[in-house]
ZAVEX-962073 format. One line per 5 residues: number of its first residue (from 1); their letters; for each residue x, y, z of C-alpha. Coordinates in steps of 0.25 Angstrom, whole numbers, padded with zeros to 4 digits. Each point is the difference from the previous one (the first is absolute). Last residue first. Layout:
<nodes>
NUM> A> X Y Z; ...
</nodes>
This chain:
<nodes>
968> APSDA> 0053 0003 0007; 0010 0002 -0011; -0003 0009 -0012; -0008 0001 -0012; 0004 0003 -0015
963> KKEAP> 0013 0002 -0006; 0007 0010 -0009; 0013 -0002 -0007; 0008 0010 -0008; 0012 -0007 -0007
958> PSTRA> 0012 0008 -0003; -0002 0014 -0006; 0009 0008 -0009; -0006 0012 -0005; 0002 0009 -0012
953> TAAPA> -0012 0008 -0004; -0005 -0002 -0014; -0009 0011 -0005; -0014 -0003 0001; -0007 -0008 -0011
948> IIGSP> -0014 0002 0006; 0000 -0003 0015; -0013 0001 0008; -0009 0010 0007; 0012 0007 0006
943> MRERL> 0000 0003 0015; -0001 0015 0001; -0010 0000 0011; 0011 -0007 0008; 0008 0013 0000
938> EDEEE> -0011 0007 0007; -0002 -0010 0011; -0013 0000 0007; -0001 -0009 0011; -0003 -0015 -0002
933> AMVAK> 0007 -0004 0013; 0010 -0009 -0007; 0003 0011 -0010; 0002 0010 0011; 0009 -0009 0008
928> MRATI> 0009 -0003 -0012; 0002 0015 -0003; 0003 0003 0015; 0010 -0012 0001; 0007 0003 -0013
923> NARKS> 0002 0015 0004; 0005 -0004 0013; 0010 -0009 -0006; 0005 0010 -0010; 0001 0010 0012
918> DGSIK> 0009 -0010 0008; 0009 -0003 -0012; 0005 -0014 -0003; -0008 -0007 -0011; 0008 -0011 -0005
913> QGVLD> 0008 0003 -0014; -0004 -0005 -0014; 0001 0013 -0007; -0015 0002 0000; -0001 -0002 0015
908> TVYFT> -0001 -0014 0004; -0012 -0009 0004; -0004 -0014 0007; -0015 0002 0003; -0008 -0007 0010
903> DIVKE> -0015 0000 0001; -0007 -0004 0012; -0015 -0001 -0002; -0011 -0001 0010; -0015 -0004 -0002
898> GFTTI> 0003 -0015 0001; 0014 -0002 -0001; 0007 0006 -0012; 0015 -0001 -0004; 0004 0008 -0012
893> RASQI> 0015 -0001 -0003; 0008 0009 -0009; 0013 0000 -0008; 0009 0010 -0006; -0009 0012 0001
888> DLSLD> 0008 0012 -0005; -0003 0012 0009; -0002 0014 -0007; -0011 0004 0010; -0011 0000 -0010
883> SLVAT> 0004 -0015 -0003; -0002 -0003 0014; -0014 0007 -0001; -0004 -0008 -0012; 0005 -0013 0008
878> IESLL> -0010 0003 0011; -0012 0004 -0009; 0002 -0013 -0008; 0001 -0009 0013; -0012 0007 0006
873> GPRDL> -0009 -0003 -0012; -0011 -0008 0007; 0001 0003 0016; 0009 -0005 0011; 0001 0007 0013
868> CEVEI> 0014 0004 0003; 0015 -0005 0002; 0012 0005 -0007; 0014 -0005 -0001; 0011 0007 -0008
863> VTFKN> 0013 -0007 -0002; 0012 0008 -0004; 0008 -0009 -0010; 0014 -0005 -0002; 0004 -0008 0012
858> SLSNT> -0014 -0003 0004; -0008 0000 0014; 0009 0011 0006; -0004 0012 -0008; -0014 0003 0007
853> INVSP> -0013 0008 -0003; -0012 -0004 0008; -0014 0006 -0004; -0013 -0001 0008; -0014 0002 -0003
848> PIVFA> -0009 -0001 0012; -0009 -0013 -0002; -0014 0002 0004; -0010 -0011 -0003; -0015 -0001 0001
843> KSKKR> -0003 0012 -0009; 0004 -0007 -0013; -0003 0008 -0012; -0011 -0005 -0009; 0005 -0002 -0014
838> NRTRT> -0011 0003 -0010; 0009 0009 -0008; 0013 -0008 0002; 0001 -0007 -0013; -0006 0011 -0008
833> AIVEP> 0010 0010 0006; 0011 -0009 -0003; -0004 0000 -0015; -0002 0015 0000; 0014 0003 0007
828> LRKRG> 0007 -0009 -0010; -0005 0006 -0013; -0003 -0011 -0010; 0005 0000 -0015; 0013 0006 0006
823> SLVDE> 0009 -0010 -0005; 0004 -0004 0014; -0014 0000 0005; -0005 -0009 -0012; 0012 -0009 0001
818> IMRGI> -0003 -0002 0015; -0015 -0003 -0002; 0004 -0010 -0011; 0009 -0007 0009; -0011 -0001 0011
813> TGARR> -0010 -0005 -0010; 0010 -0011 -0005; 0002 -0004 0014; -0015 -0002 0002; 0000 -0009 -0012
808> LEDAD> 0012 -0007 0005; -0007 -0003 0013; -0012 -0006 -0007; 0009 -0009 -0008; 0008 -0004 0012
803> DAFER> -0012 -0004 0008; 0001 0003 0015; -0003 0014 -0002; 0004 0013 0008; 0015 -0001 -0001
798> SVHIT> 0008 0010 0007; 0008 0010 -0009; 0015 -0001 -0004; 0005 0011 -0009; 0012 -0002 -0008
793> DLARG> 0006 0013 -0005; 0009 0002 -0012; 0003 0015 -0002; 0006 0006 -0012; 0012 0009 -0002
788> DSTTF> 0009 -0008 -0010; 0008 -0006 0011; -0012 -0006 0007; -0006 0004 0013; -0005 -0010 0010
783> IQADV> -0013 -0001 0009; -0004 -0013 0007; -0013 0001 0006; -0007 -0008 0011; -0013 -0002 0007
778> INAGA> -0008 0010 -0008; -0015 -0001 0003; -0008 0002 -0013; -0013 0007 0000; 0002 0006 -0014
773> AACAG> 0001 0014 0005; 0010 -0005 0011; 0008 -0007 -0011; 0000 0013 -0008; 0004 0008 0012
768> AIVAL> 0012 -0009 0002; 0004 0001 -0014; -0001 0015 0001; 0008 0001 0013; 0011 -0010 -0005
763> LRPHD> 0002 0008 -0013; 0001 0013 0007; 0015 0003 -0003; -0002 -0005 -0015; 0005 -0011 -0008
758> PSLVT> -0007 -0003 -0014; -0008 -0013 0002; 0001 -0015 0001; -0010 -0006 0011; 0000 -0014 0005
753> IETIA> -0012 -0005 0007; 0001 -0012 0009; -0011 -0006 0008; 0002 -0005 0014; -0005 -0012 0009
748> HFSDT> 0014 -0005 0001; -0005 -0014 -0004; -0010 0005 -0010; 0010 0008 -0009; -0005 0009 -0011
743> RVMTA> 0005 0006 -0012; -0001 0014 -0007; 0007 0008 -0010; -0001 0015 -0002; 0004 0010 -0011
738> LAQGA> 0003 0015 -0002; 0009 0006 -0010; -0005 -0011 -0010; 0007 0000 -0014; -0004 -0015 -0002
733> KDAQR> 0014 -0004 -0002; 0004 0007 0013; -0012 -0006 0008; 0005 -0014 -0005; 0014 0003 0004
728> IFHAH> -0004 0005 0014; -0009 -0013 0002; 0011 -0010 -0005; 0010 0007 0009; -0009 0000 0012
723> RLQDE> -0003 -0015 -0001; 0015 -0003 -0001; 0002 0009 0013; -0011 -0007 0007; 0007 -0014 -0002
718> LPVSL> 0013 0006 0004; -0005 0004 0013; 0000 0015 0003; 0008 0006 0011; 0015 0001 -0005
713> LYPQY> -0003 0003 -0014; -0010 0011 0003; 0008 0007 0011; 0012 -0001 -0009; -0006 0008 -0012
708> HLKTY> -0007 -0006 -0012; -0002 0004 -0015; 0014 -0006 -0003; -0006 -0014 -0002; -0011 0005 -0009
703> TNRDK> 0009 0006 -0010; 0012 -0010 0000; -0010 -0012 -0002; -0008 0008 -0010; 0013 0002 -0008
698> QSWDS> 0005 -0014 0001; -0013 -0005 -0005; -0009 -0008 0010; 0000 -0015 0001; 0011 0001 0011
693> LAARL> -0008 0009 0009; 0004 -0009 0012; 0014 0003 -0002; -0002 0015 0000; -0008 -0001 0013
688> AEAAA> 0011 -0008 0007; 0011 0010 -0005; -0008 0011 0006; -0001 -0008 0013; 0015 -0002 0000
683> NAREK> 0002 0015 -0002; -0009 0003 0012; 0007 -0010 0009; 0013 0006 -0003; -0005 0014 0002
678> RSVES> -0006 -0003 0014; 0013 -0006 0004; 0001 -0015 0004; -0001 -0002 0015; -0013 -0007 0000
673> FGGAL> -0006 -0004 0013; 0003 -0014 0003; 0004 0001 0015; -0012 -0009 0005; -0006 0012 0007
668> LLETE> 0001 0008 -0013; -0006 -0011 -0009; -0011 -0003 0010; -0003 0015 0000; -0003 0001 -0015
663> YYLTR> -0008 -0013 0001; -0009 0004 0011; -0002 0014 -0005; -0004 -0006 -0014; -0009 -0011 0007
658> LLQGK> -0007 0011 0008; -0003 0009 -0012; -0005 -0013 -0008; -0009 -0003 0011; -0006 0014 0001
653> WGNWV> -0003 -0001 -0015; -0006 -0014 0002; -0011 0006 0008; -0003 0001 0015; -0011 0011 0004
648> GPGVA> -0011 -0007 -0007; -0007 -0006 0012; 0005 0006 0014; 0013 0003 0008; 0003 -0015 0001
643> RIDCI> 0008 -0001 -0013; 0008 0012 0004; 0005 -0006 0013; 0002 -0014 -0005; 0009 0005 -0011
638> TLILL> 0008 0009 0009; 0001 -0012 0010; 0006 -0009 -0011; 0010 0011 -0005; 0004 0003 0015
633> MKLRD> 0003 -0015 0002; 0008 -0001 -0012; 0008 0013 0002; 0003 -0004 0015; 0005 -0014 -0004
628> LSQVR> 0009 0007 -0011; 0007 0009 0010; 0002 0015 0002; -0014 0005 -0002; 0002 0015 0004
623> DAFDT> 0013 0001 -0008; -0006 -0008 -0012; -0011 0011 -0001; 0010 0011 0000; 0008 -0007 -0011
618> ITKRD> -0012 -0003 -0008; -0005 0014 0000; 0014 0005 -0002; 0001 -0008 -0013; -0011 0008 -0007
613> TLDRT> -0008 -0010 -0009; -0009 -0003 0011; -0005 0014 0001; -0008 0001 0013; -0014 0001 0004
608> QAVMS> -0006 -0014 -0003; 0012 -0009 0003; 0005 0009 0011; -0013 0001 0007; -0003 -0015 -0001
603> MTLHE> 0013 -0004 0005; 0000 0010 0012; -0014 -0002 0005; 0003 -0013 0009; 0014 0006 0005
598> EILWV> -0003 0001 0015; -0009 -0012 -0001; 0011 -0008 -0007; 0011 0005 0009; -0008 -0004 0013
593> VIETQ> -0003 -0014 -0006; 0015 -0002 -0004; 0005 0004 0014; -0011 -0009 0007; 0005 -0012 -0009
588> KQSLG> 0014 0002 0004; -0003 0001 0015; -0008 -0013 -0001; -0016 0000 -0001; -0008 -0006 0012
583> FRACL> -0013 0008 -0002; 0003 0008 0012; 0013 0005 -0005; -0006 0003 -0013; -0011 0008 0007
578> KRAVR> 0010 0010 0006; 0008 0003 -0012; -0013 0001 -0008; -0005 0011 0008; 0013 0008 -0003
573> AGAIS> -0001 -0003 -0015; -0014 0005 0000; 0004 0013 0006; 0011 0002 -0011; -0009 -0004 -0011
568> HDELR> -0013 0007 0006; 0008 0013 -0001; -0004 0007 0013; -0014 0005 0004; -0006 -0013 0001
563> GKAID> -0012 -0005 -0009; 0008 -0011 -0007; 0009 -0008 0010; -0003 -0014 -0005; 0002 0003 -0014
558> HLLVA> 0012 -0010 -0002; -0005 -0010 0010; -0006 -0011 -0008; 0011 0001 -0011; 0011 0001 0010
553> VYLAE> -0005 -0012 0008; -0001 -0008 -0013; 0014 0004 -0005; 0006 -0004 0013; -0006 -0013 0001
548> RDEIN> 0004 -0004 -0015; 0014 0003 0004; 0009 -0008 -0010; -0007 0006 -0013; 0005 -0008 -0011
543> AILKN> -0014 -0006 -0004; -0005 0015 0000; 0009 0004 -0011; -0006 -0007 -0012; -0014 0004 0004
538> ALPHL> 0004 0014 0002; 0007 0001 -0014; -0012 -0006 -0007; -0011 0008 0007; -0013 0000 -0007
533> DESRS> 0002 -0013 -0008; 0007 -0007 0011; -0010 0004 0010; -0005 -0013 0006; 0014 -0005 0004
528> KDIES> -0005 -0003 0015; 0009 0011 0006; -0005 0010 -0011; -0015 -0003 0005; 0005 0001 0014
523> LVDVT> 0006 0013 -0002; -0013 0005 -0007; -0008 -0004 0012; 0010 0006 0010; -0003 0013 -0007
518> RILHE> -0015 -0002 0001; 0001 -0001 0015; 0008 0013 0001; -0010 0007 -0009; -0012 -0005 0008
513> DVTYH> 0007 0005 0013; 0003 0014 -0007; -0014 0002 -0005; -0002 -0003 -0015; 0000 0007 -0014
508> HYMNF> 0013 0008 0003; 0002 0010 -0012; -0012 0009 0001; 0004 0006 0013; -0005 0002 0015
503> QMMAV> 0008 -0012 0006; -0009 -0010 0007; 0002 -0006 0014; -0010 -0012 0002; 0011 -0007 0008
498> IKGFD> 0012 0009 0001; 0001 0001 0015; -0003 -0015 0002; 0013 -0003 -0008; 0008 0007 0011
493> PIFRG> -0008 -0009 0010; 0005 -0013 -0006; -0008 -0011 0007; -0012 0009 0002; 0000 0006 -0014
488> LVGAE> 0002 -0014 -0006; -0011 -0006 0008; -0011 0009 -0003; -0009 -0011 -0007; 0001 0007 -0013
483> NMRRL> 0015 0001 0002; 0002 -0014 0003; -0009 -0004 -0012; 0009 0009 -0009; 0012 -0006 0005
478> ILAPD> -0005 -0014 -0003; -0004 0004 -0014; 0014 0007 -0002; 0008 -0012 0004; -0006 -0009 -0010
473> RKSTL> 0008 -0013 -0001; 0015 0001 0000; -0001 0006 0014; 0009 0012 0004; -0010 0008 0008
468> ISMFL> -0007 -0012 0006; 0013 -0006 0004; 0005 0013 0006; -0013 0001 0008; 0002 -0014 0005
463> RNAED> 0014 0003 0005; -0005 0013 0006; -0010 -0008 0008; 0010 -0010 0004; 0010 0010 0005
458> NERLS> -0010 0008 0009; 0003 0015 0000; -0014 0003 -0006; -0007 -0009 0009; 0006 0006 0012
453> NDILA> -0003 0014 -0005; -0014 -0003 -0002; -0009 -0008 -0010; -0010 -0005 0010; -0009 0013 -0002
448> LSRTV> -0002 -0005 -0014; -0009 -0012 0005; -0014 0005 -0005; 0006 0002 -0014; 0006 -0014 0001
443> RKLAD> -0013 -0006 0004; -0007 0006 -0011; 0011 -0005 -0010; -0002 -0014 0005; -0015 0001 -0001
438> PHFEL> 0001 0005 -0014; 0007 -0013 -0004; 0013 0004 -0006; 0005 -0006 -0014; 0010 -0012 0000
433> GNIDA> 0012 -0002 -0008; 0006 -0009 0011; 0013 0007 0002; -0007 0014 0000; -0012 -0004 0009
428> VHFLR> 0010 -0006 0010; 0008 0013 0000; -0012 0009 0001; -0005 -0008 0012; 0014 0000 0006
423> LISVP> 0000 0015 0001; -0012 -0001 0009; 0005 -0012 0006; 0011 0008 0006; -0011 0005 0010
418> DRKFV> 0000 -0014 0007; -0011 -0004 0009; -0008 0012 -0003; 0002 -0002 -0015; -0005 -0015 0000
413> DADAL> -0012 0003 0010; -0012 -0001 -0010; 0004 -0014 -0004; 0006 -0007 -0012; 0001 0013 -0007
408> AIRGR> -0004 0000 -0015; 0008 0000 -0013; -0008 -0001 -0013; 0000 -0010 -0011; -0013 -0006 0005
403> DEVFE> 0002 0001 0015; 0015 -0003 0003; 0004 0000 0015; 0009 0008 0008; 0007 0000 0014
398> VSGAI> 0005 -0015 -0001; 0009 0002 -0012; 0010 -0009 -0007; -0010 -0005 -0010; -0013 0007 0000
393> KRTRH> -0012 -0007 0005; -0013 0000 -0006; -0013 0008 0001; -0014 0000 -0006; -0010 0010 0002
388> TFRSI> -0010 0004 -0011; -0002 0015 -0003; 0007 -0001 -0014; -0010 -0011 -0003; -0011 0009 -0001
383> VGTLG> 0003 0003 -0015; -0002 -0015 -0003; -0002 -0009 0012; -0004 0002 0015; 0006 -0010 0010
378> PISKA> -0002 0007 0013; -0012 0010 0002; 0000 0006 0014; 0013 -0001 0006; 0009 0001 -0012
373> QQDEL> -0009 0011 -0006; 0002 0008 0013; 0015 -0001 0000; 0000 0003 -0015; -0009 0012 0002
368> AACLI> 0009 0005 0012; 0013 -0001 -0008; -0007 0008 -0012; -0004 0011 0010; 0014 0001 0006
363> RTLDG> 0007 0000 -0014; -0010 0011 -0005; 0003 0008 0013; 0015 -0001 -0002; -0002 0005 -0015
358> VDKAV> -0008 0012 0005; 0011 0003 0010; 0010 0000 -0011; -0009 0010 -0008; 0000 0009 0013
353> LFYHK> 0015 -0001 0000; 0000 0005 -0014; -0009 0012 0002; 0008 0004 0013; 0013 -0001 -0009
348> MFREV> -0007 0009 -0010; -0003 0011 0010; 0015 -0001 0005; 0004 0001 -0015; -0009 0012 -0002
343> ASLGP> 0005 0008 0012; 0014 -0002 -0004; 0009 -0011 0007; 0015 0002 0004; -0002 0009 0011
338> RTHYG> -0015 0002 0002; -0010 0007 -0010; -0014 0003 0005; -0013 -0008 -0002; -0013 0007 0003
333> FAEAI> -0009 -0010 -0007; -0004 0011 -0010; 0015 0003 -0002; 0002 -0015 -0004; -0012 0001 -0009
328> ERQID> 0006 0012 -0007; 0014 -0007 -0002; -0006 -0013 -0005; -0008 0007 -0010; 0009 0001 -0013
323> FSLRE> 0008 -0013 0005; -0012 -0008 -0003; -0010 -0007 0010; -0008 -0007 -0010; -0015 -0001 0003
318> EAKGT> -0004 0013 -0007; -0016 0001 0000; 0000 0015 -0004; 0002 0014 0005; 0015 -0003 0002
313> LFHMH> 0002 0006 0014; -0014 -0005 0005; 0002 -0014 -0006; 0014 -0002 0006; -0004 0006 0013
308> CRVAW> -0012 -0010 0001; 0010 -0012 -0004; 0010 0004 0011; -0010 0001 0011; -0007 -0013 -0005
303> LFDDA> 0014 -0007 0001; 0002 0006 0014; -0013 -0004 0006; 0000 -0014 -0006; 0015 -0002 0005
298> KELLR> -0004 0005 0014; -0012 -0008 0002; 0007 -0013 -0005; 0012 0003 0010; -0010 0002 0011
293> YEHKS> -0006 -0013 -0004; 0014 -0006 0001; 0003 0006 0014; -0014 -0006 0005; 0004 -0014 -0005
288> LVGLK> -0006 -0004 -0013; -0008 -0013 -0003; -0004 -0003 0014; -0015 0001 -0002; -0001 0012 0009
283> VLEAQ> 0011 0007 -0008; -0006 -0003 -0013; -0013 0007 0006; 0007 0013 -0002; -0001 -0002 -0015
278> DRVHY> -0015 0004 0001; -0011 -0008 -0006; 0006 -0014 0002; -0005 -0012 -0008; 0014 -0007 0003
273> YYKSI> 0001 -0005 -0015; -0006 0011 -0008; 0003 0012 0009; 0014 -0005 0003; 0002 -0003 -0015
268> WFLTH> -0006 0013 -0005; 0007 0009 0011; 0014 -0007 -0003; -0002 0003 -0015; -0004 0014 0003
263> LDRLG> 0014 0001 0007; 0007 -0005 -0012; -0008 0010 -0009; 0004 0012 0009; 0015 -0003 -0002
258> GKGEK> 0011 -0010 0004; 0002 -0004 -0014; -0006 0010 -0010; -0014 0002 -0003; -0005 0012 0008
253> VNPEV> 0013 0007 0004; 0007 -0003 -0013; 0014 0002 0004; 0010 0010 -0006; 0013 -0005 0007
248> LYRTD> -0003 -0014 -0003; 0001 -0008 0014; -0012 -0008 0001; 0005 -0009 -0010; -0007 -0009 -0011
243> GAKRH> -0001 0011 -0010; -0014 0005 -0003; -0004 -0011 -0009; 0006 -0011 0009; -0006 0006 0012
238> REDRE> -0014 0000 -0006; 0002 -0015 -0004; 0004 -0003 0014; -0012 0007 0006; -0010 -0007 -0010
233> ALKAA> 0006 -0013 0004; -0002 0004 0015; -0014 0004 -0003; -0004 -0013 -0007; 0007 -0009 0010
228> IFEPG> -0008 0007 0011; -0013 -0001 -0007; 0002 -0015 -0002; 0004 -0002 0014; -0012 0008 0006
223> TGTVI> -0011 -0007 -0009; -0007 -0008 0011; -0010 0011 0003; 0003 0012 -0008; -0010 -0002 -0012
218> EKDFR> -0013 -0005 0004; -0001 0004 0014; 0008 0012 0001; -0005 0005 -0013; -0015 -0003 0003
213> TELET> 0001 0008 0013; 0007 0012 -0007; -0009 0000 -0012; -0012 0000 0009; 0005 0011 0008
208> ELRQL> 0003 0008 -0012; -0014 -0002 -0006; -0006 0003 0014; 0007 0014 -0001; -0009 0006 -0011
203> GCIFR> 0006 0013 -0003; 0013 0006 0006; 0015 -0003 0003; 0001 -0015 0003; 0014 -0006 0001
198> MELIA> 0006 -0011 -0009; 0014 -0005 0003; -0003 -0014 -0002; -0008 0004 -0012; 0012 0005 -0007
193> TRITM> 0009 -0012 0003; -0011 -0010 -0006; -0001 0009 -0012; 0015 -0001 -0002; 0000 -0015 0003
188> DSKSL> -0010 -0003 -0011; -0006 -0013 -0001; -0009 -0002 0013; -0001 0015 0001; -0007 0001 -0013
183> AICEE> -0012 -0008 0005; -0001 0007 0013; 0000 0014 -0006; -0010 -0005 -0011; -0009 -0005 0011
178> VTRTA> 0001 0013 0008; -0004 0008 -0012; 0010 0008 -0008; 0005 0014 -0004; 0015 0002 -0001
173> HGVKF> 0008 0012 0002; 0014 0006 -0001; -0001 0015 0001; 0011 0010 -0004; -0005 0013 0006
168> GMDWL> 0000 0013 -0008; -0013 0006 0005; -0006 -0004 -0013; 0003 -0015 0003; -0007 0001 0013
163> VYLMF> -0012 0007 -0007; 0000 -0010 -0011; 0000 -0012 0010; -0012 0006 0008; -0008 0001 -0012
158> EVAKH> 0004 -0013 -0005; -0005 -0007 0013; -0013 0007 -0001; -0001 -0004 -0014; 0003 -0015 0004
153> TEEAP> -0011 0001 0010; -0010 0006 -0010; 0001 -0012 -0008; -0005 -0008 0011; 0008 -0010 0007
148> RPLFL> -0004 -0015 0001; 0008 -0007 0011; 0002 0013 0008; 0012 0008 -0003; 0014 0002 0007
143> FLLDI> 0008 0011 -0006; 0015 -0003 0003; 0009 0012 0000; 0015 0003 -0001; 0004 0014 0000
138> DSGPA> 0014 0001 -0006; 0011 0006 0009; 0005 0015 -0002; -0001 0005 0014; 0002 -0014 0006
133> LTDRG> -0012 -0007 0006; -0002 -0009 0012; -0013 -0006 0006; 0004 -0014 -0004; -0010 0000 -0011
128> YGGVA> 0007 0012 -0006; 0012 -0009 -0001; -0008 -0010 -0009; -0015 0001 0002; -0010 0011 0004
123> TVAFK> -0015 -0003 0000; -0012 0006 -0006; -0013 -0007 0002; -0012 -0001 -0009; -0015 0002 0000
118> DKQQP> 0000 0008 0013; -0005 0012 -0007; -0002 -0003 -0015; -0014 0006 -0002; 0005 0014 0003
113> FIHAT> 0009 -0001 -0012; 0005 0015 -0003; -0004 0008 0013; 0000 -0010 0012; 0008 -0012 -0005
108> AFNYL> 0010 0008 -0008; 0002 0010 0012; 0001 -0010 0010; 0010 -0008 -0008; 0009 0013 -0002
103> VTIIQ> -0001 0003 0015; 0005 -0014 0003; 0011 0000 -0011; 0005 0014 0006; -0001 -0005 0014
98> DQLWS> 0008 -0013 -0003; 0010 0008 -0008; 0003 0008 0012; 0001 -0012 0009; 0010 -0006 -0009
93> IRYAC> 0008 0013 0000; 0000 0001 0015; 0004 -0015 0001; 0011 0002 -0009; 0005 0012 0007
88> NLGSG> -0001 -0007 0014; 0008 -0012 -0006; 0011 0009 -0005; 0001 0007 0014; 0009 0012 0000
83> DAALA> -0008 0008 0010; 0000 0014 -0006; 0005 -0003 -0014; -0010 -0011 -0002; -0011 0009 0006
78> ARAKQ> 0003 0011 -0010; -0001 -0011 -0011; -0013 -0004 0005; -0005 0014 0000; 0004 0001 -0014
73> RGETS> -0007 -0013 -0003; -0013 0006 0006; 0001 0013 -0008; 0002 -0007 -0013; -0012 -0010 0003
68> AKKLV> -0009 0011 0005; 0003 0009 -0012; -0002 -0012 -0010; -0013 -0004 0007; -0006 0014 -0002
63> ALLDS> 0005 0002 -0014; -0006 -0013 -0004; -0013 0003 0006; 0000 0013 -0008; 0003 -0007 -0013
58> RMVDP> -0011 -0011 0002; -0011 0010 0004; 0004 0009 -0012; -0002 -0012 -0009; -0013 -0005 0007
53> RNRNA> -0006 0014 -0001; -0015 -0002 0004; 0003 -0003 0015; 0012 0010 0000; -0002 0007 0013
48> EAVAD> -0005 -0012 0008; 0011 -0009 -0005; 0011 0010 0003; -0006 0002 0014; 0000 -0015 0003
43> CQNQL> 0015 0001 -0004; 0003 0011 0010; -0008 -0007 0011; 0008 -0013 -0002; 0013 0008 0001
38> LETDL> -0005 0007 0012; -0003 -0014 0007; 0013 -0005 -0004; 0009 0011 0006; 0013 -0005 -0005
33> ITSFD> 0015 -0001 0004; -0001 0006 0014; -0012 -0009 0004; 0009 -0013 -0002; 0004 -0001 0014
28> LDRMA> 0007 -0013 0002; -0007 -0007 0011; 0002 -0015 -0001; 0015 -0001 0001; 0010 -0007 -0009
23> KAPTA> 0013 0003 0006; 0008 0011 -0008; 0015 -0002 -0002; 0011 0000 0010; 0012 0008 -0005
18> DQEHR> 0013 -0005 0002; 0005 0001 -0014; -0003 0015 -0002; -0011 0009 0003; -0015 -0001 -0001
13> AAPER> -0006 -0005 0013; -0013 -0006 -0004; -0014 0006 0004; -0010 -0010 0006; -0009 -0006 -0010
8> GAAPK> -0014 -0001 -0004; -0015 0001 0002; -0012 -0008 -0001; 0008 -0010 -0007; -0005 -0003 -0014
3> TQM> -0006 -0014 -0002; 0008 -0012 -0004; 0001 -0010 -0011
</nodes>
């Protein structure tokens, strides 16, 4: 509960990370925002002019107040742009709202309900009660009544509320007597918190004073621990719902971890427990140091600036700092691009560092609360027992003690006596399975200056760190605590450079440091055999990994050089070479770590963007890997990397791709690559199919065995060949020119749709378009031509439903869409247009279209790789253009990560040769860039609406495979 400060705040510096925010001064000039006296006179004039016309009076009053509010907020926005202070902006808007409510109260009690003057009080609660209001925030009001309010009192309040609602405000309100407020506060923690923040605006002030006095005496006294426990539990639940990390790349500024609500929780707790009116008093009480208080001010001002900019930019109460507005807000803050980091990435790094400061301040306050409780009220039980103080010795340690399952310092000078104990604290916590006492973490944060070059080079400190990193218990938990306390970035300065660093794309869900710690978490999970169902091959291989230490170091450091001008894999390997020596790794271990970091993207990119049935893909990859040990470790690192990118990025299909690449490469490295000729292997496969159809007539066995060319026989498993044979024979008996068959696979997270159709050069384009129209994401397609001129295409799409029955119904719908388009019952351009009509084009991301054409990646095919911004129907348009260019697509890989797509096509000309002419290449590049940039293309306008019994066009096509998503 507080009164409005007579004035305001000193202007804040507005630029970049080292900006100093506004300090709460007492003389902010509000007169530029609104002339209150003039507004009151205008409203009184409205009343005088319309005494006998109440409806006109109300509409004229509304117009005057709306104009004052709109102009005042525009001036607050201009002031925010000028001084950059978020708190000043929030104070100005709050003050403006106070004036409008006061003028409205005066109008209602002077001209509408004159008997109600000084019969009730209007108070602000919630954030508004703290004198702060964002442009789109709700207006939370508590109307305090006398014990037996007259009916007209209710009507006066209703009049005020309806005017505020008609002005467009979202008004949260309650009407209560003082007695009702006290009674409800005893049982409802939300109401208790609201009254804690109550601030008088206008009306009968003695009601507000009475409630404040009684609230302090009857509610607050003696209930501090209960209130604190409730608020911290509330905070934990809020974090759980929002995603329990402060490093989500589209954070919720209000509700997210490290956001404004966490600061509010600190304010509530300190006000309730320490009875302070101003946070500066926490310094006098010894709860915060002067430096920590300045951090609190900076964090509060910065977060308010971000929130106010978000509301102004979007015109609504937008609390999620989405990609769409991050660029504009970075610009408003005055950030500029620097080598290796864009302006928006620098702004977001500042945001995450502030969120980390909020976490530090939370721990410091909790430590002070526990210490205070231990001194003043020992032996509390129930909820309050969390604040009791009992310690016991920890075996083998004299520096630390256990306090109710948490590690604490034996005395305050432990770190000063021996700085290595900073690392030892985390090591002892790990081996004893202890959480951290907030006081211990507070002292760690305040002792970071002790982590200098001498400590970094200390053998014992590095031994302790390696023990933590390679722990069989929960290394990620300890590393995260070290990171939150600032230790990891001080002990490994190169790690400190990527703390709070985000990458401005939709693929990576977390900041770089959080991603690296999550990668270690996945490795630990595999190491403890807890991922057998998800990663059967990795689970089997890790038991035979000789260099666990090298693997853990590579996993932790693989992205440590992000944000630099040079390739982060090369730069990261150089950083790792220095660190490995410090960590005590041998020369052999160092070389494997360096190689793994240099190549950490290779396996994922090959698996997802190259044709794994092309022998040169495997031989080129094997040449880079060179040994089975490297192959095993690279596979595990790749799995950990993709898994740690974010929820939903890993799926069974990626696992299958990586396993296929692993097995093919393992065979080659072990010297087992088949030397039997392609023709002999194809003949053997045909005989195997004939033998498997033993219950068919001789005629049918001959007919359906001879349907397939070598690429089909060599790459499709016998089990699938049998299903296809039954499917084709059934369609023939039914006289169907077009037919589809569906099945689903939960482990691989895909659903398979097999299409039988007359062949056509644009068949892939039409099928891809039909899938896009049905909302299906193609992850793979196998495209074959039969000897009688038909196409047998197997399309794999991502699963959407966990239940097989639901997924099969969805697959049937997609199959019918494909049949409808191929038969001409539906026109492709129209169904795609329906799907994309309401699609909002992303303005946040700019990816210049690029085309790379090479003949060196395959012995038989030209490989065309394109990269651009993804959109529905893109694959259909690209494959249509390739057909226009008289190119035969032999296989295709579609790799999407976030907003970006990388499509790789293995093609030949119509006579089966590679593309060699410069003019031909230039034409392909120009046409592909045009379609990717959504430019007008006359030839593309002639895309067929479907295929209705087209003339068979000869085509020999080995598997075409398309994959979703890419490595981190």
